[in-house]
PDB file of N, CA, C and O in Angstrom:
ATOM      1  N   UNK A   1      76.149 163.150-103.672  1.00  0.00           N
ATOM      2  CA  UNK A   1      75.137 162.314-104.172  1.00  0.00           C
ATOM      3  C   UNK A   1      74.283 163.038-105.254  1.00  0.00           C
ATOM      4  O   UNK A   1      73.821 164.155-105.021  1.00  0.00           O
ATOM      5  N   UNK A   2      74.083 162.423-106.390  1.00  0.00           N
ATOM      6  CA  UNK A   2      73.321 163.070-107.463  1.00  0.00           C
ATOM      7  C   UNK A   2      71.881 163.176-107.106  1.00  0.00           C
ATOM      8  O   UNK A   2      71.360 162.424-106.282  1.00  0.00           O
ATOM      9  N   UNK A   3      71.221 164.152-107.758  1.00  0.00           N
ATOM     10  CA  UNK A   3      69.835 164.390-107.541  1.00  0.00           C
ATOM     11  C   UNK A   3      69.144 164.245-108.887  1.00  0.00           C
ATOM     12  O   UNK A   3      69.567 164.837-109.880  1.00  0.00           O
ATOM     13  N   UNK A   4      68.018 163.409-108.914  1.00  0.00           N
ATOM     14  CA  UNK A   4      67.226 163.158-110.132  1.00  0.00           C
ATOM     15  C   UNK A   4      65.892 163.850-109.879  1.00  0.00           C
ATOM     16  O   UNK A   4      65.264 163.676-108.834  1.00  0.00           O
ATOM     17  N   UNK A   5      65.478 164.644-110.872  1.00  0.00           N
ATOM     18  CA  UNK A   5      64.128 165.257-110.895  1.00  0.00           C
ATOM     19  C   UNK A   5      63.327 164.623-112.000  1.00  0.00           C
ATOM     20  O   UNK A   5      63.820 164.473-113.118  1.00  0.00           O
ATOM     21  N   UNK A   6      62.154 164.265-111.721  1.00  0.00           N
ATOM     22  CA  UNK A   6      61.173 163.862-112.724  1.00  0.00           C
ATOM     23  C   UNK A   6      59.978 164.840-112.662  1.00  0.00           C
ATOM     24  O   UNK A   6      59.248 164.883-111.671  1.00  0.00           O
ATOM     25  N   UNK A   7      59.810 165.575-113.679  1.00  0.00           N
ATOM     26  CA  UNK A   7      58.789 166.618-113.779  1.00  0.00           C
ATOM     27  C   UNK A   7      57.783 166.284-114.802  1.00  0.00           C
ATOM     28  O   UNK A   7      58.136 166.029-115.954  1.00  0.00           O
ATOM     29  N   UNK A   8      56.498 166.273-114.426  1.00  0.00           N
ATOM     30  CA  UNK A   8      55.405 166.059-115.330  1.00  0.00           C
ATOM     31  C   UNK A   8      54.836 167.429-115.632  1.00  0.00           C
ATOM     32  O   UNK A   8      54.601 168.264-114.759  1.00  0.00           O
ATOM     33  N   UNK A   9      54.629 167.604-116.928  1.00  0.00           N
ATOM     34  CA  UNK A   9      54.131 168.961-117.417  1.00  0.00           C
ATOM     35  C   UNK A   9      52.964 168.714-118.317  1.00  0.00           C
ATOM     36  O   UNK A   9      53.005 167.841-119.184  1.00  0.00           O
ATOM     37  N   UNK A  10      51.902 169.493-118.113  1.00  0.00           N
ATOM     38  CA  UNK A  10      50.786 169.445-118.996  1.00  0.00           C
ATOM     39  C   UNK A  10      50.797 170.701-119.939  1.00  0.00           C
ATOM     40  O   UNK A  10      50.927 171.849-119.516  1.00  0.00           O
ATOM     41  N   UNK A  11      50.652 170.374-121.214  1.00  0.00           N
ATOM     42  CA  UNK A  11      50.566 171.487-122.177  1.00  0.00           C
ATOM     43  C   UNK A  11      49.106 171.895-122.310  1.00  0.00           C
ATOM     44  O   UNK A  11      48.221 171.091-122.017  1.00  0.00           O
ATOM     45  N   UNK A  12      48.844 173.058-122.722  1.00  0.00           N
ATOM     46  CA  UNK A  12      47.528 173.516-123.062  1.00  0.00           C
ATOM     47  C   UNK A  12      46.985 172.595-124.187  1.00  0.00           C
ATOM     48  O   UNK A  12      47.756 172.119-125.021  1.00  0.00           O
ATOM     49  N   UNK A  13      45.696 172.357-124.202  1.00  0.00           N
ATOM     50  CA  UNK A  13      45.163 171.422-125.268  1.00  0.00           C
ATOM     51  C   UNK A  13      45.636 171.718-126.674  1.00  0.00           C
ATOM     52  O   UNK A  13      45.433 172.812-127.201  1.00  0.00           O
ATOM     53  N   UNK A  14      46.249 170.761-127.249  1.00  0.00           N
ATOM     54  CA  UNK A  14      46.720 170.896-128.691  1.00  0.00           C
ATOM     55  C   UNK A  14      48.089 171.592-128.803  1.00  0.00           C
ATOM     56  O   UNK A  14      48.576 171.804-129.913  1.00  0.00           O
ATOM     57  N   UNK A  15      48.718 171.951-127.658  1.00  0.00           N
ATOM     58  CA  UNK A  15      49.984 172.736-127.715  1.00  0.00           C
ATOM     59  C   UNK A  15      51.173 171.892-127.306  1.00  0.00           C
ATOM     60  O   UNK A  15      52.249 172.453-127.098  1.00  0.00           O
ATOM     61  N   UNK A  16      51.050 170.555-127.175  1.00  0.00           N
ATOM     62  CA  UNK A  16      52.083 169.747-126.724  1.00  0.00           C
ATOM     63  C   UNK A  16      53.354 169.857-127.567  1.00  0.00           C
ATOM     64  O   UNK A  16      54.448 169.984-127.017  1.00  0.00           O
ATOM     65  N   UNK A  17      53.221 169.811-128.893  1.00  0.00           N
ATOM     66  CA  UNK A  17      54.381 169.853-129.762  1.00  0.00           C
ATOM     67  C   UNK A  17      55.141 171.270-129.612  1.00  0.00           C
ATOM     68  O   UNK A  17      56.370 171.336-129.582  1.00  0.00           O
ATOM     69  N   UNK A  18      54.352 172.323-129.526  1.00  0.00           N
ATOM     70  CA  UNK A  18      54.945 173.618-129.349  1.00  0.00           C
ATOM     71  C   UNK A  18      55.699 173.822-128.070  1.00  0.00           C
ATOM     72  O   UNK A  18      56.755 174.452-128.035  1.00  0.00           O
ATOM     73  N   UNK A  19      55.098 173.238-126.944  1.00  0.00           N
ATOM     74  CA  UNK A  19      55.692 173.302-125.635  1.00  0.00           C
ATOM     75  C   UNK A  19      56.969 172.453-125.654  1.00  0.00           C
ATOM     76  O   UNK A  19      58.005 172.897-125.160  1.00  0.00           O
ATOM     77  N   UNK A  20      56.911 171.266-126.203  1.00  0.00           N
ATOM     78  CA  UNK A  20      58.151 170.405-126.286  1.00  0.00           C
ATOM     79  C   UNK A  20      59.243 171.119-127.060  1.00  0.00           C
ATOM     80  O   UNK A  20      60.404 171.066-126.653  1.00  0.00           O
ATOM     81  N   UNK A  21      58.915 171.794-128.175  1.00  0.00           N
ATOM     82  CA  UNK A  21      59.878 172.497-128.974  1.00  0.00           C
ATOM     83  C   UNK A  21      60.524 173.615-128.122  1.00  0.00           C
ATOM     84  O   UNK A  21      61.740 173.804-128.150  1.00  0.00           O
ATOM     85  N   UNK A  22      59.690 174.341-127.372  1.00  0.00           N
ATOM     86  CA  UNK A  22      60.203 175.405-126.523  1.00  0.00           C
ATOM     87  C   UNK A  22      61.130 174.897-125.447  1.00  0.00           C
ATOM     88  O   UNK A  22      62.136 175.539-125.143  1.00  0.00           O
ATOM     89  N   UNK A  23      60.810 173.750-124.861  1.00  0.00           N
ATOM     90  CA  UNK A  23      61.642 173.107-123.850  1.00  0.00           C
ATOM     91  C   UNK A  23      62.869 172.596-124.409  1.00  0.00           C
ATOM     92  O   UNK A  23      63.883 172.602-123.711  1.00  0.00           O
ATOM     93  N   UNK A  24      62.894 172.109-125.710  1.00  0.00           N
ATOM     94  CA  UNK A  24      64.158 171.559-126.241  1.00  0.00           C
ATOM     95  C   UNK A  24      65.139 172.692-126.334  1.00  0.00           C
ATOM     96  O   UNK A  24      66.312 172.459-126.041  1.00  0.00           O
ATOM     97  N   UNK A  25      64.790 173.859-126.699  1.00  0.00           N
ATOM     98  CA  UNK A  25      65.681 175.015-126.708  1.00  0.00           C
ATOM     99  C   UNK A  25      66.192 175.275-125.335  1.00  0.00           C
ATOM    100  O   UNK A  25      67.400 175.451-125.175  1.00  0.00           O
ATOM    101  N   UNK A  26      65.370 175.311-124.340  1.00  0.00           N
ATOM    102  CA  UNK A  26      65.755 175.526-122.920  1.00  0.00           C
ATOM    103  C   UNK A  26      66.707 174.377-122.451  1.00  0.00           C
ATOM    104  O   UNK A  26      67.631 174.629-121.677  1.00  0.00           O
ATOM    105  N   UNK A  27      66.488 173.168-122.902  1.00  0.00           N
ATOM    106  CA  UNK A  27      67.275 172.079-122.517  1.00  0.00           C
ATOM    107  C   UNK A  27      68.740 172.304-122.959  1.00  0.00           C
ATOM    108  O   UNK A  27      69.657 172.064-122.173  1.00  0.00           O
ATOM    109  N   UNK A  28      68.966 172.756-124.196  1.00  0.00           N
ATOM    110  CA  UNK A  28      70.269 173.013-124.652  1.00  0.00           C
ATOM    111  C   UNK A  28      71.071 173.988-123.870  1.00  0.00           C
ATOM    112  O   UNK A  28      72.288 173.859-123.735  1.00  0.00           O
ATOM    113  N   UNK A  29      70.346 175.020-123.324  1.00  0.00           N
ATOM    114  CA  UNK A  29      70.953 176.027-122.498  1.00  0.00           C
ATOM    115  C   UNK A  29      71.322 175.463-121.120  1.00  0.00           C
ATOM    116  O   UNK A  29      72.437 175.638-120.628  1.00  0.00           O
ATOM    117  N   UNK A  30      70.369 174.801-120.537  1.00  0.00           N
ATOM    118  CA  UNK A  30      70.579 174.227-119.161  1.00  0.00           C
ATOM    119  C   UNK A  30      71.667 173.206-119.138  1.00  0.00           C
ATOM    120  O   UNK A  30      72.392 173.116-118.147  1.00  0.00           O
ATOM    121  N   UNK A  31      71.831 172.379-120.250  1.00  0.00           N
ATOM    122  CA  UNK A  31      72.855 171.349-120.246  1.00  0.00           C
ATOM    123  C   UNK A  31      74.310 171.973-120.127  1.00  0.00           C
ATOM    124  O   UNK A  31      75.277 171.277-119.820  1.00  0.00           O
ATOM    125  N   UNK A  32      74.395 173.274-120.378  1.00  0.00           N
ATOM    126  CA  UNK A  32      75.718 173.929-120.297  1.00  0.00           C
ATOM    127  C   UNK A  32      76.012 174.360-118.785  1.00  0.00           C
ATOM    128  O   UNK A  32      77.117 174.773-118.431  1.00  0.00           O
ATOM    129  N   UNK A  33      74.999 174.235-117.993  1.00  0.00           N
ATOM    130  CA  UNK A  33      75.260 174.694-116.509  1.00  0.00           C
ATOM    131  C   UNK A  33      76.108 173.674-115.832  1.00  0.00           C
ATOM    132  O   UNK A  33      76.022 172.470-116.075  1.00  0.00           O
ATOM    133  N   UNK A  34      76.986 174.238-114.915  1.00  0.00           N
ATOM    134  CA  UNK A  34      77.866 173.305-114.199  1.00  0.00           C
ATOM    135  C   UNK A  34      76.998 172.351-113.296  1.00  0.00           C
ATOM    136  O   UNK A  34      76.061 172.765-112.614  1.00  0.00           O
ATOM    137  N   UNK A  35      77.380 171.097-113.352  1.00  0.00           N
ATOM    138  CA  UNK A  35      76.680 170.101-112.525  1.00  0.00           C
ATOM    139  C   UNK A  35      75.473 169.485-113.196  1.00  0.00           C
ATOM    140  O   UNK A  35      74.845 168.601-112.615  1.00  0.00           O
ATOM    141  N   UNK A  36      75.107 169.934-114.449  1.00  0.00           N
ATOM    142  CA  UNK A  36      73.924 169.359-115.083  1.00  0.00           C
ATOM    143  C   UNK A  36      74.478 168.089-115.874  1.00  0.00           C
ATOM    144  O   UNK A  36      75.394 168.192-116.691  1.00  0.00           O
ATOM    145  N   UNK A  37      73.908 166.999-115.596  1.00  0.00           N
ATOM    146  CA  UNK A  37      74.205 165.780-116.327  1.00  0.00           C
ATOM    147  C   UNK A  37      73.131 165.299-117.299  1.00  0.00           C
ATOM    148  O   UNK A  37      73.402 164.566-118.250  1.00  0.00           O
ATOM    149  N   UNK A  38      71.884 165.745-117.021  1.00  0.00           N
ATOM    150  CA  UNK A  38      70.795 165.485-117.933  1.00  0.00           C
ATOM    151  C   UNK A  38      69.743 166.499-117.746  1.00  0.00           C
ATOM    152  O   UNK A  38      69.429 166.847-116.608  1.00  0.00           O
ATOM    153  N   UNK A  39      69.161 167.010-118.824  1.00  0.00           N
ATOM    154  CA  UNK A  39      68.054 167.931-118.790  1.00  0.00           C
ATOM    155  C   UNK A  39      67.334 167.728-120.151  1.00  0.00           C
ATOM    156  O   UNK A  39      67.588 168.412-121.142  1.00  0.00           O
ATOM    157  N   UNK A  40      66.446 166.764-120.117  1.00  0.00           N
ATOM    158  CA  UNK A  40      65.715 166.383-121.396  1.00  0.00           C
ATOM    159  C   UNK A  40      64.211 166.368-121.213  1.00  0.00           C
ATOM    160  O   UNK A  40      63.658 166.042-120.163  1.00  0.00           O
ATOM    161  N   UNK A  41      63.593 166.747-122.326  1.00  0.00           N
ATOM    162  CA  UNK A  41      62.066 166.704-122.259  1.00  0.00           C
ATOM    163  C   UNK A  41      61.653 165.579-123.262  1.00  0.00           C
ATOM    164  O   UNK A  41      62.228 165.393-124.334  1.00  0.00           O
ATOM    165  N   UNK A  42      60.643 164.881-122.824  1.00  0.00           N
ATOM    166  CA  UNK A  42      59.963 163.848-123.660  1.00  0.00           C
ATOM    167  C   UNK A  42      58.498 164.082-123.798  1.00  0.00           C
ATOM    168  O   UNK A  42      57.836 164.463-122.833  1.00  0.00           O
ATOM    169  N   UNK A  43      57.995 163.874-124.921  1.00  0.00           N
ATOM    170  CA  UNK A  43      56.532 164.046-125.248  1.00  0.00           C
ATOM    171  C   UNK A  43      55.934 162.604-125.286  1.00  0.00           C
ATOM    172  O   UNK A  43      56.482 161.680-125.887  1.00  0.00           O
ATOM    173  N   UNK A  44      54.758 162.488-124.589  1.00  0.00           N
ATOM    174  CA  UNK A  44      54.026 161.210-124.559  1.00  0.00           C
ATOM    175  C   UNK A  44      53.567 160.872-125.984  1.00  0.00           C
ATOM    176  O   UNK A  44      53.087 161.712-126.745  1.00  0.00           O
ATOM    177  N   UNK A  45      53.751 159.588-126.284  1.00  0.00           N
ATOM    178  CA  UNK A  45      53.160 159.100-127.537  1.00  0.00           C
ATOM    179  C   UNK A  45      51.663 158.800-127.441  1.00  0.00           C
ATOM    180  O   UNK A  45      50.968 158.793-128.457  1.00  0.00           O
ATOM    181  N   UNK A  46      51.171 158.556-126.252  1.00  0.00           N
ATOM    182  CA  UNK A  46      49.750 158.334-126.055  1.00  0.00           C
ATOM    183  C   UNK A  46      48.912 159.627-125.794  1.00  0.00           C
ATOM    184  O   UNK A  46      47.730 159.701-126.128  1.00  0.00           O
ATOM    185  N   UNK A  47      49.585 160.639-125.181  1.00  0.00           N
ATOM    186  CA  UNK A  47      48.848 161.906-125.003  1.00  0.00           C
ATOM    187  C   UNK A  47      49.916 163.080-125.285  1.00  0.00           C
ATOM    188  O   UNK A  47      50.622 163.530-124.382  1.00  0.00           O
ATOM    189  N   UNK A  48      49.967 163.499-126.508  1.00  0.00           N
ATOM    190  CA  UNK A  48      50.900 164.455-126.930  1.00  0.00           C
ATOM    191  C   UNK A  48      50.943 165.766-126.126  1.00  0.00           C
ATOM    192  O   UNK A  48      51.882 166.556-126.218  1.00  0.00           O
ATOM    193  N   UNK A  49      49.874 165.953-125.333  1.00  0.00           N
ATOM    194  CA  UNK A  49      49.893 167.245-124.452  1.00  0.00           C
ATOM    195  C   UNK A  49      50.460 167.020-123.106  1.00  0.00           C
ATOM    196  O   UNK A  49      50.303 167.858-122.217  1.00  0.00           O
ATOM    197  N   UNK A  50      51.164 165.836-122.908  1.00  0.00           N
ATOM    198  CA  UNK A  50      51.778 165.497-121.633  1.00  0.00           C
ATOM    199  C   UNK A  50      53.272 165.328-121.866  1.00  0.00           C
ATOM    200  O   UNK A  50      53.668 164.541-122.727  1.00  0.00           O
ATOM    201  N   UNK A  51      54.094 166.028-121.142  1.00  0.00           N
ATOM    202  CA  UNK A  51      55.552 166.002-121.224  1.00  0.00           C
ATOM    203  C   UNK A  51      56.149 165.524-119.939  1.00  0.00           C
ATOM    204  O   UNK A  51      55.585 165.680-118.856  1.00  0.00           O
ATOM    205  N   UNK A  52      57.354 164.913-120.097  1.00  0.00           N
ATOM    206  CA  UNK A  52      58.150 164.550-118.926  1.00  0.00           C
ATOM    207  C   UNK A  52      59.549 165.202-119.042  1.00  0.00           C
ATOM    208  O   UNK A  52      60.253 165.036-120.038  1.00  0.00           O
ATOM    209  N   UNK A  53      59.899 165.909-118.038  1.00  0.00           N
ATOM    210  CA  UNK A  53      61.234 166.473-118.025  1.00  0.00           C
ATOM    211  C   UNK A  53      62.070 165.726-117.040  1.00  0.00           C
ATOM    212  O   UNK A  53      61.736 165.634-115.859  1.00  0.00           O
ATOM    213  N   UNK A  54      63.219 165.161-117.554  1.00  0.00           N
ATOM    214  CA  UNK A  54      64.118 164.381-116.676  1.00  0.00           C
ATOM    215  C   UNK A  54      65.331 165.230-116.476  1.00  0.00           C
ATOM    216  O   UNK A  54      65.933 165.692-117.446  1.00  0.00           O
ATOM    217  N   UNK A  55      65.718 165.454-115.204  1.00  0.00           N
ATOM    218  CA  UNK A  55      66.881 166.213-114.828  1.00  0.00           C
ATOM    219  C   UNK A  55      67.759 165.315-113.987  1.00  0.00           C
ATOM    220  O   UNK A  55      67.282 164.463-113.237  1.00  0.00           O
ATOM    221  N   UNK A  56      69.040 165.526-114.131  1.00  0.00           N
ATOM    222  CA  UNK A  56      70.058 164.840-113.281  1.00  0.00           C
ATOM    223  C   UNK A  56      71.165 165.830-112.958  1.00  0.00           C
ATOM    224  O   UNK A  56      71.850 166.327-113.852  1.00  0.00           O
ATOM    225  N   UNK A  57      71.326 166.101-111.719  1.00  0.00           N
ATOM    226  CA  UNK A  57      72.308 167.030-111.200  1.00  0.00           C
ATOM    227  C   UNK A  57      73.408 166.362-110.348  1.00  0.00           C
ATOM    228  O   UNK A  57      73.117 165.413-109.620  1.00  0.00           O
ATOM    229  N   UNK A  58      74.598 166.817-110.421  1.00  0.00           N
ATOM    230  CA  UNK A  58      75.675 166.052-109.640  1.00  0.00           C
ATOM    231  C   UNK A  58      75.487 166.121-108.143  1.00  0.00           C
ATOM    232  O   UNK A  58      75.920 165.245-107.395  1.00  0.00           O
ATOM    233  N   UNK A  59      74.821 167.201-107.722  1.00  0.00           N
ATOM    234  CA  UNK A  59      74.489 167.275-106.301  1.00  0.00           C
ATOM    235  C   UNK A  59      73.470 168.415-106.039  1.00  0.00           C
ATOM    236  O   UNK A  59      73.125 169.173-106.945  1.00  0.00           O
ATOM    237  N   UNK A  60      73.002 168.513-104.783  1.00  0.00           N
ATOM    238  CA  UNK A  60      71.972 169.473-104.433  1.00  0.00           C
ATOM    239  C   UNK A  60      72.531 170.923-104.699  1.00  0.00           C
ATOM    240  O   UNK A  60      71.783 171.807-105.114  1.00  0.00           O
ATOM    241  N   UNK A  61      73.817 171.133-104.457  1.00  0.00           N
ATOM    242  CA  UNK A  61      74.300 172.520-104.669  1.00  0.00           C
ATOM    243  C   UNK A  61      74.160 172.959-106.141  1.00  0.00           C
ATOM    244  O   UNK A  61      73.823 174.102-106.449  1.00  0.00           O
ATOM    245  N   UNK A  62      74.438 171.981-107.037  1.00  0.00           N
ATOM    246  CA  UNK A  62      74.337 172.352-108.488  1.00  0.00           C
ATOM    247  C   UNK A  62      72.849 172.639-108.822  1.00  0.00           C
ATOM    248  O   UNK A  62      72.545 173.558-109.584  1.00  0.00           O
ATOM    249  N   UNK A  63      71.941 171.847-108.245  1.00  0.00           N
ATOM    250  CA  UNK A  63      70.504 172.147-108.425  1.00  0.00           C
ATOM    251  C   UNK A  63      70.077 173.439-107.849  1.00  0.00           C
ATOM    252  O   UNK A  63      69.254 174.132-108.446  1.00  0.00           O
ATOM    253  N   UNK A  64      70.590 173.799-106.728  1.00  0.00           N
ATOM    254  CA  UNK A  64      70.324 175.134-106.126  1.00  0.00           C
ATOM    255  C   UNK A  64      70.814 176.303-106.989  1.00  0.00           C
ATOM    256  O   UNK A  64      70.137 177.323-107.113  1.00  0.00           O
ATOM    257  N   UNK A  65      71.976 176.140-107.567  1.00  0.00           N
ATOM    258  CA  UNK A  65      72.482 177.172-108.486  1.00  0.00           C
ATOM    259  C   UNK A  65      71.584 177.282-109.690  1.00  0.00           C
ATOM    260  O   UNK A  65      71.275 178.387-110.135  1.00  0.00           O
ATOM    261  N   UNK A  66      71.148 176.128-110.241  1.00  0.00           N
ATOM    262  CA  UNK A  66      70.173 176.154-111.427  1.00  0.00           C
ATOM    263  C   UNK A  66      68.959 176.867-110.973  1.00  0.00           C
ATOM    264  O   UNK A  66      68.497 177.755-111.689  1.00  0.00           O
ATOM    265  N   UNK A  67      68.410 176.565-109.866  1.00  0.00           N
ATOM    266  CA  UNK A  67      67.157 177.251-109.413  1.00  0.00           C
ATOM    267  C   UNK A  67      67.327 178.774-109.387  1.00  0.00           C
ATOM    268  O   UNK A  67      66.399 179.506-109.731  1.00  0.00           O
ATOM    269  N   UNK A  68      68.495 179.247-108.983  1.00  0.00           N
ATOM    270  CA  UNK A  68      68.829 180.692-108.985  1.00  0.00           C
ATOM    271  C   UNK A  68      68.870 181.202-110.428  1.00  0.00           C
ATOM    272  O   UNK A  68      68.335 182.266-110.738  1.00  0.00           O
ATOM    273  N   UNK A  69      69.495 180.450-111.274  1.00  0.00           N
ATOM    274  CA  UNK A  69      69.572 180.891-112.710  1.00  0.00           C
ATOM    275  C   UNK A  69      68.206 180.987-113.345  1.00  0.00           C
ATOM    276  O   UNK A  69      67.902 181.873-114.145  1.00  0.00           O
ATOM    277  N   UNK A  70      67.411 180.034-112.947  1.00  0.00           N
ATOM    278  CA  UNK A  70      65.985 180.024-113.536  1.00  0.00           C
ATOM    279  C   UNK A  70      65.206 181.280-113.247  1.00  0.00           C
ATOM    280  O   UNK A  70      64.327 181.657-114.022  1.00  0.00           O
ATOM    281  N   UNK A  71      65.514 181.941-112.134  1.00  0.00           N
ATOM    282  CA  UNK A  71      64.800 183.180-111.762  1.00  0.00           C
ATOM    283  C   UNK A  71      65.140 184.320-112.769  1.00  0.00           C
ATOM    284  O   UNK A  71      64.443 185.333-112.829  1.00  0.00           O
ATOM    285  N   UNK A  72      66.224 184.128-113.553  1.00  0.00           N
ATOM    286  CA  UNK A  72      66.683 185.224-114.475  1.00  0.00           C
ATOM    287  C   UNK A  72      66.311 184.890-115.910  1.00  0.00           C
ATOM    288  O   UNK A  72      66.456 185.715-116.812  1.00  0.00           O
ATOM    289  N   UNK A  73      65.834 183.677-116.109  1.00  0.00           N
ATOM    290  CA  UNK A  73      65.510 183.253-117.576  1.00  0.00           C
ATOM    291  C   UNK A  73      64.131 183.872-118.014  1.00  0.00           C
ATOM    292  O   UNK A  73      63.222 184.129-117.225  1.00  0.00           O
ATOM    293  N   UNK A  74      64.095 184.064-119.273  1.00  0.00           N
ATOM    294  CA  UNK A  74      62.788 184.594-119.813  1.00  0.00           C
ATOM    295  C   UNK A  74      61.779 183.311-119.774  1.00  0.00           C
ATOM    296  O   UNK A  74      62.150 182.162-120.014  1.00  0.00           O
ATOM    297  N   UNK A  75      60.569 183.652-119.464  1.00  0.00           N
ATOM    298  CA  UNK A  75      59.587 182.590-119.436  1.00  0.00           C
ATOM    299  C   UNK A  75      59.333 181.893-120.740  1.00  0.00           C
ATOM    300  O   UNK A  75      59.605 182.463-121.797  1.00  0.00           O
ATOM    301  N   UNK A  76      58.849 180.742-120.713  1.00  0.00           N
ATOM    302  CA  UNK A  76      58.504 180.088-121.976  1.00  0.00           C
ATOM    303  C   UNK A  76      57.313 180.846-122.552  1.00  0.00           C
ATOM    304  O   UNK A  76      56.624 181.552-121.815  1.00  0.00           O
ATOM    305  N   UNK A  77      57.053 180.716-123.865  1.00  0.00           N
ATOM    306  CA  UNK A  77      55.978 181.448-124.492  1.00  0.00           C
ATOM    307  C   UNK A  77      54.597 181.243-123.777  1.00  0.00           C
ATOM    308  O   UNK A  77      54.246 180.122-123.411  1.00  0.00           O
ATOM    309  N   UNK A  78      53.893 182.261-123.607  1.00  0.00           N
ATOM    310  CA  UNK A  78      52.582 182.250-123.039  1.00  0.00           C
ATOM    311  C   UNK A  78      51.562 181.385-123.803  1.00  0.00           C
ATOM    312  O   UNK A  78      51.572 181.320-125.032  1.00  0.00           O
ATOM    313  N   UNK A  79      50.711 180.743-123.053  1.00  0.00           N
ATOM    314  CA  UNK A  79      49.591 179.948-123.659  1.00  0.00           C
ATOM    315  C   UNK A  79      50.008 178.569-124.051  1.00  0.00           C
ATOM    316  O   UNK A  79      49.186 177.886-124.663  1.00  0.00           O
ATOM    317  N   UNK A  80      51.178 178.078-123.775  1.00  0.00           N
ATOM    318  CA  UNK A  80      51.619 176.754-124.171  1.00  0.00           C
ATOM    319  C   UNK A  80      51.380 175.717-122.980  1.00  0.00           C
ATOM    320  O   UNK A  80      51.097 174.537-123.182  1.00  0.00           O
ATOM    321  N   UNK A  81      51.516 176.252-121.799  1.00  0.00           N
ATOM    322  CA  UNK A  81      51.502 175.386-120.616  1.00  0.00           C
ATOM    323  C   UNK A  81      50.080 175.251-120.074  1.00  0.00           C
ATOM    324  O   UNK A  81      49.397 176.263-119.918  1.00  0.00           O
ATOM    325  N   UNK A  82      49.614 174.042-119.783  1.00  0.00           N
ATOM    326  CA  UNK A  82      48.390 173.855-119.128  1.00  0.00           C
ATOM    327  C   UNK A  82      48.461 173.801-117.666  1.00  0.00           C
ATOM    328  O   UNK A  82      49.541 173.998-117.108  1.00  0.00           O
ATOM    329  N   UNK A  83      47.350 173.537-116.974  1.00  0.00           N
ATOM    330  CA  UNK A  83      47.347 173.482-115.508  1.00  0.00           C
ATOM    331  C   UNK A  83      47.831 172.079-115.059  1.00  0.00           C
ATOM    332  O   UNK A  83      47.856 171.119-115.829  1.00  0.00           O
ATOM    333  N   UNK A  84      48.194 172.029-113.830  1.00  0.00           N
ATOM    334  CA  UNK A  84      48.583 170.759-113.244  1.00  0.00           C
ATOM    335  C   UNK A  84      50.060 170.451-113.490  1.00  0.00           C
ATOM    336  O   UNK A  84      50.826 171.319-113.907  1.00  0.00           O
ATOM    337  N   UNK A  85      50.428 169.255-113.237  1.00  0.00           N
ATOM    338  CA  UNK A  85      51.812 168.804-113.334  1.00  0.00           C
ATOM    339  C   UNK A  85      52.343 168.441-111.990  1.00  0.00           C
ATOM    340  O   UNK A  85      51.657 168.599-110.980  1.00  0.00           O
ATOM    341  N   UNK A  86      53.581 167.947-111.957  1.00  0.00           N
ATOM    342  CA  UNK A  86      54.112 167.594-110.653  1.00  0.00           C
ATOM    343  C   UNK A  86      55.658 167.507-110.783  1.00  0.00           C
ATOM    344  O   UNK A  86      56.196 167.508-111.891  1.00  0.00           O
ATOM    345  N   UNK A  87      56.337 167.435-109.659  1.00  0.00           N
ATOM    346  CA  UNK A  87      57.760 167.321-109.542  1.00  0.00           C
ATOM    347  C   UNK A  87      58.116 166.376-108.482  1.00  0.00           C
ATOM    348  O   UNK A  87      57.601 166.483-107.369  1.00  0.00           O
ATOM    349  N   UNK A  88      58.985 165.435-108.761  1.00  0.00           N
ATOM    350  CA  UNK A  88      59.449 164.556-107.711  1.00  0.00           C
ATOM    351  C   UNK A  88      61.022 164.550-107.770  1.00  0.00           C
ATOM    352  O   UNK A  88      61.624 164.435-108.838  1.00  0.00           O
ATOM    353  N   UNK A  89      61.631 164.678-106.586  1.00  0.00           N
ATOM    354  CA  UNK A  89      63.047 164.640-106.422  1.00  0.00           C
ATOM    355  C   UNK A  89      63.486 163.322-105.857  1.00  0.00           C
ATOM    356  O   UNK A  89      62.835 162.758-104.978  1.00  0.00           O
ATOM    357  N   UNK A  90      64.591 162.834-106.363  1.00  0.00           N
ATOM    358  CA  UNK A  90      65.114 161.522-105.882  1.00  0.00           C
ATOM    359  C   UNK A  90      66.531 161.606-105.661  1.00  0.00           C
ATOM    360  O   UNK A  90      67.211 162.285-106.430  1.00  0.00           O
ATOM    361  N   UNK A  91      67.083 160.956-104.642  1.00  0.00           N
ATOM    362  CA  UNK A  91      68.504 160.708-104.440  1.00  0.00           C
ATOM    363  C   UNK A  91      68.900 159.653-105.525  1.00  0.00           C
ATOM    364  O   UNK A  91      68.279 158.595-105.627  1.00  0.00           O
ATOM    365  N   UNK A  92      69.921 159.968-106.306  1.00  0.00           N
ATOM    366  CA  UNK A  92      70.272 159.023-107.410  1.00  0.00           C
ATOM    367  C   UNK A  92      71.547 158.288-107.001  1.00  0.00           C
ATOM    368  O   UNK A  92      72.604 158.899-106.845  1.00  0.00           O
ATOM    369  N   UNK A  93      71.430 156.918-106.822  1.00  0.00           N
ATOM    370  CA  UNK A  93      72.522 156.136-106.426  1.00  0.00           C
ATOM    371  C   UNK A  93      72.578 154.936-107.358  1.00  0.00           C
ATOM    372  O   UNK A  93      71.575 154.305-107.688  1.00  0.00           O
ATOM    373  N   UNK A  94      73.815 154.661-107.761  1.00  0.00           N
ATOM    374  CA  UNK A  94      74.097 153.462-108.562  1.00  0.00           C
ATOM    375  C   UNK A  94      74.316 152.280-107.590  1.00  0.00           C
ATOM    376  O   UNK A  94      75.099 152.361-106.644  1.00  0.00           O
ATOM    377  N   UNK A  95      73.633 151.247-107.851  1.00  0.00           N
ATOM    378  CA  UNK A  95      73.768 150.031-106.985  1.00  0.00           C
ATOM    379  C   UNK A  95      74.622 149.016-107.703  1.00  0.00           C
ATOM    380  O   UNK A  95      74.589 148.888-108.927  1.00  0.00           O
ATOM    381  N   UNK A  96      75.387 148.299-106.907  1.00  0.00           N
ATOM    382  CA  UNK A  96      76.092 147.248-107.592  1.00  0.00           C
ATOM    383  C   UNK A  96      77.404 146.946-107.005  1.00  0.00           C
ATOM    384  O   UNK A  96      78.112 146.067-107.496  1.00  0.00           O
TER     385      UNK A  96
END
């Protein structure tokens, strides 16, 4: 069963575009990981300092491998990320 993550990210004030650009580069790398079906960042048109990261993984095992890989990645540039944010995990099922 696929796993969908919806991650809300707050940029530091006025840094939304820079943080989105940093995530876009990260997205390209993560999309190459086995089991990654989607890893995209979106910037709010109403509040440019709010981002949404949508992830879709083929299964929990692929997500677990990704979590391990994340521990070896260089952090995003300092000063771009604000406080707060959230993550929600969903079982992804097609109905029909």
